[in-house]
FILOKOL-843470 format. One line per field, with one value per residue (C-alpha): x, z, y. Coordinates in Angstrom, 3 decimals, m for minus. Layout:
px = [X,...]
pz = [Z,...]
py = [Y,...]
//
This chain:
px = [m17.966,m16.977,m15.719,m12.647,m11.319,m12.381,m14.322,m15.356,m16.152,m13.712,m12.774,m12.843,m11.262,m7.943,m5.704,m5.849,m2.243,m2.367,m5.432,m3.705,m0.503,m2.683,m4.154,m1.241,0.250,m2.583,m2.375,0.770,1.004,m2.287,m0.739,2.670,0.219,m1.303,1.917,3.593,0.657,m2.274,m5.544,m5.760,m8.100,m7.980,m5.704,m3.593,m6.562,m8.329,m4.660,m4.347,m8.209,m7.798,m4.748,m6.405,m9.450,m6.947,m5.266,m8.481,m10.148,m6.780,m6.989,m6.722,m7.623,m10.991,m9.341,m8.554,m5.048,m5.624,m3.503,0.598,m0.118,1.233,4.855,4.674,3.397,6.156,8.820,7.357,6.690,10.195,11.635,9.297,10.084,13.378,13.597,11.575,12.938,16.512,15.105,13.476,17.079,19.016,16.057,17.821,17.631,13.793,12.793,9.190,10.680,12.836,11.990,11.346,13.459,16.356,15.798,14.044,17.440,17.564,13.810,14.406,17.121,14.420,13.666,9.783,9.870,11.129,8.246,5.759,7.048,6.143,2.562,m0.158,m1.501,m5.085,m5.619,m3.964,m7.220,m5.736,m2.873,m2.517,m2.041,0.918,3.005,2.070,5.475,9.101,11.282,14.034,11.581,11.049,14.813,16.170,13.501,11.305,13.975,16.192,13.430,13.728,11.996,12.351,12.878,14.149,14.365,15.431,13.033,13.819,15.658,13.001,13.290,10.718,10.231,7.808,8.227,8.037,8.790,10.044,9.241,7.266,6.827,8.405,7.681,11.197,14.597,13.538,16.566,16.619,17.831,19.542,22.052,22.323,23.469,26.454,27.716,27.490,30.701,30.642,26.681,25.499,22.086,21.569,22.034,19.740,17.386,17.457,17.200,14.110,11.928,11.760,11.549,14.211,16.795,19.510,18.034,14.424,13.452,15.439,14.214,10.859,10.166,6.728,3.658,3.365,7.178,6.871,3.495,5.062,7.814,5.422,3.573,6.520,7.506,4.227,4.405,7.600,6.403,3.220,4.119,6.687,4.267,1.157,2.461,0.490,3.292,4.628,1.505,0.761,3.845,4.420,0.965,1.915,5.272,3.588,1.070,4.084,5.625,2.504,2.420,5.834,4.870,2.053,m1.015,m3.645,m5.965,m6.126,m8.572,m6.443,m7.392,m6.752,m7.412,m7.368,m5.285,m5.436,m2.490,m0.991,0.880,3.786,1.670,m1.035,m3.468,m4.961,m7.184,m10.000,m11.339,m13.326,m10.679,m7.854,m10.230,m10.548,m6.664,m6.314,m8.681,m7.068,m3.561,m5.371,m6.454,m3.399,m1.499,m4.249,m3.237,0.429,m0.251,m3.387,m3.237,m4.087,m7.521,m7.623,m8.700,m11.199,m10.866,m12.009,m12.095,m10.500,m10.151,m8.150,m10.331,m9.194,m11.437,m14.093,m17.602,m18.281,m15.143,m16.633,m19.895,m18.221,m16.150,m19.197,m20.391,m17.606,m18.477,m21.776,m20.436,m18.071,m20.821,m23.093,m19.896,m18.092,m20.057,m17.758,m14.418,m15.599,m15.809,m16.321,m15.744,m13.142,m11.089,m7.403,m5.254,m3.784,m6.625,m5.396,m5.165,m8.065,m11.708,m13.637,m15.829,m18.765,m18.154,m19.257,m21.801,m25.028,m23.652,m22.288,m25.787,m27.108,m25.055,m26.964,m26.378,m25.102,m21.836,m19.493,m17.654,m14.317,m13.444,m10.110,m10.813,m9.163,m5.726,m4.520,m2.934,m5.153,m8.576,m11.563,m10.834,m12.874,m9.982,m10.655,m14.153,m13.994,m14.593,m17.919,m19.149,m17.655,m19.794,m22.758,m22.175,m22.160,m18.500,m17.357,m14.409,m12.344,m8.760,m6.385,m8.817,m5.849,m7.849,m10.908,m10.044,m10.564,m13.817,m15.724,m18.860,m17.868,m15.551,m18.802,m20.842,m18.216,m18.055,m21.759,m21.843,m18.776,m16.804,m13.085,m10.363,m7.370,m4.043,m0.864,1.789,4.658,2.650,1.734,5.439,6.883,4.125,5.028,1.680,3.536,7.557,7.470,4.898,4.542,2.541,0.262,m3.413,m4.379,m3.005,m6.020,m7.718,m5.660,m6.276,m10.026,m10.156,m11.515,m12.045,m8.786,m7.169,m3.212,m2.300,0.766,m0.833,2.308,5.118,7.018,8.189,9.655,11.509,8.966,7.126,4.638,3.064,5.134,6.917,3.898,2.775,5.609,5.616,2.174,2.659,6.165,5.637,1.936,0.473,0.998,4.127,1.890,0.045,0.817,0.348,m3.566,m3.131,m1.451,m4.056,m7.063,m5.288,m5.159,m8.935,m9.895,m8.632,m10.916,m14.077,m14.020,m13.054,m15.600,m15.977,m19.106,m20.478,m19.655,m16.157,m15.344,m16.075,m13.878,m11.291,m11.501,m11.225,m8.255,m6.477,m7.264,m5.693,m2.469,m2.415,m2.478,0.487,2.420,2.127,2.780,6.210,6.889,6.752,8.686,11.357,11.685,11.497,14.190,16.187,16.520,16.943,20.427,21.083]
pz = [18.729,22.356,23.378,22.223,24.833,28.431,29.321,32.288,33.260,33.446,37.056,36.845,33.683,35.023,35.911,39.747,40.403,38.562,40.615,43.660,42.714,41.821,45.345,47.049,45.231,46.156,49.797,50.030,47.800,49.652,52.774,51.782,50.514,53.790,55.801,54.039,53.465,56.017,55.560,52.136,49.561,47.410,44.672,44.478,44.605,41.516,39.847,39.956,39.443,36.069,35.048,35.644,33.491,30.755,30.847,30.906,28.310,25.679,22.992,24.701,28.272,28.564,28.095,31.312,31.400,30.354,32.175,31.316,29.307,32.004,31.870,28.129,28.938,31.430,28.975,25.820,28.479,29.607,26.126,25.266,28.145,27.803,24.099,25.157,28.361,26.602,23.800,26.425,27.511,23.980,21.493,18.132,18.822,18.929,15.662,15.164,15.142,12.001,8.222,7.852,4.586,7.303,10.047,9.115,9.536,13.474,14.145,12.897,15.899,18.425,21.131,20.456,16.946,17.311,19.861,17.622,14.593,16.309,17.278,15.167,13.752,12.284,9.132,6.615,5.353,3.337,0.796,m2.902,m5.622,m7.406,m4.130,m2.119,m2.596,m1.585,m4.038,m3.526,m5.129,m7.927,m8.691,m8.137,m9.467,m12.196,m13.726,m14.705,m16.168,m20.226,m22.620,m20.531,m22.414,m21.606,m22.975,m21.757,m23.526,m22.230,m18.994,m17.999,m17.911,m19.477,m18.930,m21.114,m21.385,m25.112,m27.611,m30.151,m29.620,m32.516,m31.068,m32.650,m29.525,m28.216,m28.482,m26.916,m25.882,m24.195,m20.697,m20.293,m23.176,m21.689,m18.597,m20.405,m21.886,m18.603,m16.832,m14.458,m13.055,m13.679,m15.045,m12.062,m9.614,m11.991,m11.998,m8.008,m7.327,m9.342,m8.013,m4.502,m2.682,m0.153,m0.489,2.100,2.302,2.528,4.066,1.033,m1.770,m0.588,0.579,0.403,m0.230,m3.894,m4.778,m2.680,m4.675,m7.785,m7.119,m5.848,m9.070,m11.199,m9.518,m10.524,m14.017,m13.995,m12.665,m14.022,m17.252,m15.956,m13.390,m15.910,m17.886,m16.330,m15.547,m13.570,m11.905,m10.496,m9.095,m7.706,m5.630,m4.740,m3.434,m1.311,0.094,1.469,3.042,4.768,5.963,6.621,9.565,10.910,8.837,8.046,5.927,3.666,1.638,m1.447,m3.470,m6.912,m10.035,m11.887,m14.538,m18.158,m17.838,m21.271,m22.750,m24.927,m27.839,m27.436,m25.206,m22.782,m19.962,m18.766,m15.088,m14.721,m15.534,m13.685,m10.785,m11.427,m11.469,m7.830,m6.796,m8.268,m6.802,m3.700,m3.576,m4.450,m1.910,0.737,m0.447,m0.302,3.361,4.706,8.114,5.633,5.829,2.108,0.673,m0.437,m3.230,m3.096,m6.700,m6.816,m9.749,m10.401,m8.670,m12.244,m14.874,m16.531,m16.034,m18.885,m17.609,m13.999,m14.851,m16.626,m13.334,m11.373,m14.168,m13.088,m9.647,m10.310,m12.317,m9.759,m7.256,m9.557,m10.394,m7.188,m4.282,m1.451,m2.996,m4.011,m0.857,m2.258,m4.029,m3.446,m5.487,m5.394,m6.438,m5.136,m3.286,m3.540,m7.511,m8.091,m8.322,m4.819,m4.209,m4.469,m8.270,m8.174,m5.445,m7.346,m9.347,m6.350,m4.684,m7.599,m6.427,m4.725,m0.802,m1.037,m2.677,0.221,m0.063,1.312,0.621,0.957,2.471,4.261,3.357,3.471,5.714,4.716,6.399,4.749,1.342,m0.889,0.037,3.600,2.823,0.900,4.663,4.489,1.442,2.329,5.449,3.708,0.800,3.981,3.903,6.014,6.995,6.093,4.088,6.078,7.286,8.334,8.744,10.515,14.474,12.725,11.870,15.417,14.091,11.740,14.030,16.408,13.317,12.272,16.094,16.288,12.515,13.626,11.054,11.513,10.428,8.254,9.763,7.586,9.629,7.361,4.467,6.441,7.067,3.835,1.795,3.951,6.071,9.348,10.010,13.634,14.334,17.679,16.260,14.139,14.576,15.242,18.553,19.614,18.201,19.973,23.291,22.976,21.930,18.300,16.044,14.094,12.164,11.454,7.671,5.629,2.227,m0.227,1.562,m1.566,m2.352,0.697,1.759,4.407,4.160,6.009,8.758,11.559,10.806,10.772,14.053,15.614,14.388,15.636,19.097,20.022,18.711,18.466,21.319,25.358,26.765,28.783,26.204,26.433,24.814,25.133,22.887,20.211,21.037,20.255,17.054,15.905,17.035,15.220,11.804,12.243,13.814,11.083,7.990,4.927,6.231,6.966,10.727,9.928,8.565,11.394,13.860,12.548,12.010,15.756,16.740,14.576,15.714,19.177,18.985,17.368,19.992,22.927,20.759,20.763,24.535,25.497,23.267,25.041,28.512,27.489,26.081,29.155,31.502,29.426,29.415,33.464,33.668,31.855,34.540]
py = [m4.947,m3.778,m7.318,m6.801,m4.562,m4.295,m0.959,0.681,4.147,6.790,6.604,2.612,2.241,3.638,0.300,0.006,1.007,3.745,5.071,4.370,5.811,9.239,8.582,8.714,11.726,13.601,12.918,13.873,16.566,17.553,17.512,19.152,22.371,22.396,21.982,25.078,27.099,26.594,25.278,23.395,24.480,21.381,22.756,19.698,17.385,19.162,19.443,15.490,15.108,17.126,15.149,11.957,12.735,13.891,10.753,8.388,10.789,10.272,7.252,4.007,5.303,3.679,0.124,m1.552,m3.780,m7.406,m9.976,m10.107,m6.474,m4.467,m6.150,m5.291,m1.914,m1.366,m2.357,0.078,3.060,2.598,2.682,5.653,8.044,7.498,8.664,11.671,12.591,12.359,14.882,16.914,17.919,17.614,18.947,18.217,14.398,14.184,11.958,13.305,16.573,16.002,15.253,11.477,11.814,12.142,10.102,6.704,5.000,6.204,5.562,1.714,1.828,2.954,0.241,1.707,1.187,m2.558,m3.151,m1.728,m3.470,m6.942,m5.672,m7.034,m3.747,m4.576,m3.062,m0.297,1.515,4.344,3.448,3.792,1.431,2.858,3.534,0.609,m1.139,m0.011,2.504,m0.680,m3.193,m0.726,m0.052,m3.224,m5.553,m3.745,m1.541,m4.879,m6.530,m7.428,m4.894,m2.013,1.135,4.808,7.832,11.153,13.849,17.272,16.662,14.215,10.255,8.310,4.345,1.804,m1.939,m2.652,m5.610,m3.502,0.537,1.984,5.373,8.214,10.493,9.946,8.137,5.132,2.880,m0.662,0.167,m3.072,m1.616,1.715,0.570,m1.774,1.305,3.355,2.571,5.024,4.307,7.443,6.102,4.139,6.681,9.286,6.676,6.387,9.884,10.145,6.855,8.496,11.999,11.307,14.080,15.201,18.588,18.444,21.907,23.590,20.854,21.172,24.557,24.179,21.656,22.875,22.021,18.649,17.762,18.920,16.295,13.644,14.050,13.717,10.457,9.073,10.001,8.284,5.187,4.702,3.563,0.952,m0.134,m0.458,m3.360,m5.881,m8.644,m5.792,m4.589,m7.880,m8.527,m5.157,m5.618,m8.753,m7.479,m4.610,m6.875,m8.951,m5.821,m5.250,m8.694,m8.982,m5.820,m7.447,m6.115,m8.738,m6.582,m3.541,m1.495,m0.072,3.094,2.564,4.619,1.514,2.721,0.913,m1.955,m3.367,m6.377,m6.278,m7.435,m4.286,m5.973,m3.430,m3.707,m1.384,m0.676,m3.567,m5.996,m4.477,m4.862,m8.551,m8.269,m7.314,m9.780,m12.199,m11.578,m10.966,m14.613,m15.811,m14.096,m15.390,m18.971,m18.602,m16.859,m18.033,m15.712,m12.699,m11.684,m10.127,m6.648,m4.299,m1.816,1.843,3.009,6.659,8.318,11.600,14.610,16.862,15.703,17.158,16.542,13.944,11.703,12.345,10.736,7.687,7.384,6.824,4.397,2.118,2.271,0.978,m1.532,m2.645,m2.521,m4.662,m7.071,m7.348,m6.371,m8.217,m6.746,m3.278,m1.116,2.493,5.501,8.624,11.360,11.770,14.033,17.645,19.288,22.689,22.582,20.255,20.895,21.282,18.110,20.699,20.775,17.018,17.069,16.509,14.030,12.075,12.467,10.368,7.307,4.545,4.747,1.162,2.640,3.651,7.122,7.534,10.993,12.918,15.875,18.951,17.745,21.266,23.797,26.711,27.704,28.751,28.025,25.755,22.860,22.883,23.309,19.983,18.685,19.887,18.029,15.148,14.915,15.843,13.310,10.790,9.904,6.748,8.011,10.958,10.659,12.904,15.515,17.596,20.885,19.708,20.817,24.250,23.273,22.488,21.992,19.625,17.719,17.139,16.126,13.921,12.441,11.784,10.350,7.782,8.894,7.824,10.422,8.615,10.077,9.661,11.484,10.996,12.024,14.952,15.711,14.828,16.798,19.933,20.080,20.240,20.035,19.054,16.025,17.199,20.138,17.822,18.666,15.297,15.363,16.705,13.959,11.623,13.759,13.267,9.970,10.767,7.585,8.035,5.175,5.734,4.599,4.923,6.660,6.230,4.663,3.913,7.119,8.314,5.247,3.721,0.432,m1.495,0.656,0.631,4.113,5.758,4.122,5.300,8.572,8.923,7.129,8.797,12.507,12.914,11.336,12.187,10.787,9.174,7.253,3.719,0.433,0.604,3.425,1.582,m1.260,1.043,2.351,m1.580,m2.047,1.266,m0.244,m2.969,m1.073,1.319,m0.847,m1.477,m5.105,m6.387,m6.986,m10.752,m9.731,m7.418,m9.945,m12.586,m10.491,m8.560,m12.648,m13.284,m9.876,m10.441,m14.177,m12.609,m9.949,m12.233,m14.268,m10.775,m10.202,m13.791,m13.882,m10.066,m11.546,m14.470,m12.235,m10.335,m13.115,m14.660,m11.473,m11.367,m15.167,m14.658,m11.714]
//
């Protein structure tokens, strides 16, 4: 797979122009030091060498610029440097230091973001079923469909599609009729607020991760009965794929709890049938958009379950592997790690799984150290996870980090998710900055974009590139991230080779288009 990007030894890896520039700086600085301080002791040479080695060691630092990439990089870095340097003077303007809930509109106006939007980003490997689509689609499309009923029970809204509601647990009323009576539009305002975590005062609304997670789970409670109506479920998933496709993503690995779906006539669909529905919708999407490469499913039941339920989940995983081996990617557990049982509770059962069923465990999504929660990282690695979801706490475990690197276990980083769920306020302080600095195999993913007003993958790429990487990390870092999403996917080697070839062609088209845009701009001056 190394053919996708040219690599060389650390010194040779750096572009010739950068090497020459450093040499010039070193000679001038050395001469200046000698002139003012007598004999040179090599201070300036060693200083320049350290910086050069750091830059070549960071993510993308071992890639050599290919033809025409330099001009695109100059444009990208001019925009990035301006954004960072302006904020260095006016610190309150730095977007990654502020809650995404407040600055998403400003990010869209960033010249860096606009370049990233056009870039082929490869794959999304960590995204969840009932949050893949936008909250706008949920509100403007799903809540205006026929047969949607609403009830208000002790101040909490509930939604469900019925032919005619026969449940007596609540006073179910047809939402379309309620809207006709609501001349002040109060119902829609209330629904909109409850469909998303967006708020004008995120620090006050979500002072800690437990409160943020409570709201997070409340949204899932609210939307799941709506989304699990089979026609809506299919449409919502298709819409989520379209959001990603329009953002230049061509493959996904979706984590799903495989919830029970229903029809108005009472028909219900179990987990295997739901997986087949995903497969059918994906195939339809690929027919409509032939450049989309497809999807694989990671079955991810909620971790808060008893032993008997867990054993049933393992049976589902085995059946998925048996019936659709090319579509089924593997197994995970989801939910709030700090309040759910740790992986060690399930270790013996998981160890009985066939090695052919890959694991992709959430682990270390916490800011605690030395607790059962961050020790999930130990069990995830010992249980042969192929990737670690979030892995926020792994920097506190140097032995685990070395073990994971040796085993080529990628870490799925979701910057906006970590910020909104109050693990890190300022993305400059995100632990993954160290992973980027050391070129650890990381993947950028979007987790649950629909819950915080995001969509696609470009927002998370932007936050990582501007907020978490070095000011000097350049186009090659973005290129490496895109390649990582293919290299560390659950695709077979044959599928990876095909995906890398297709991605490389799209990358070349992107570079060509950006060069044409630059030339066109200067020709008008």
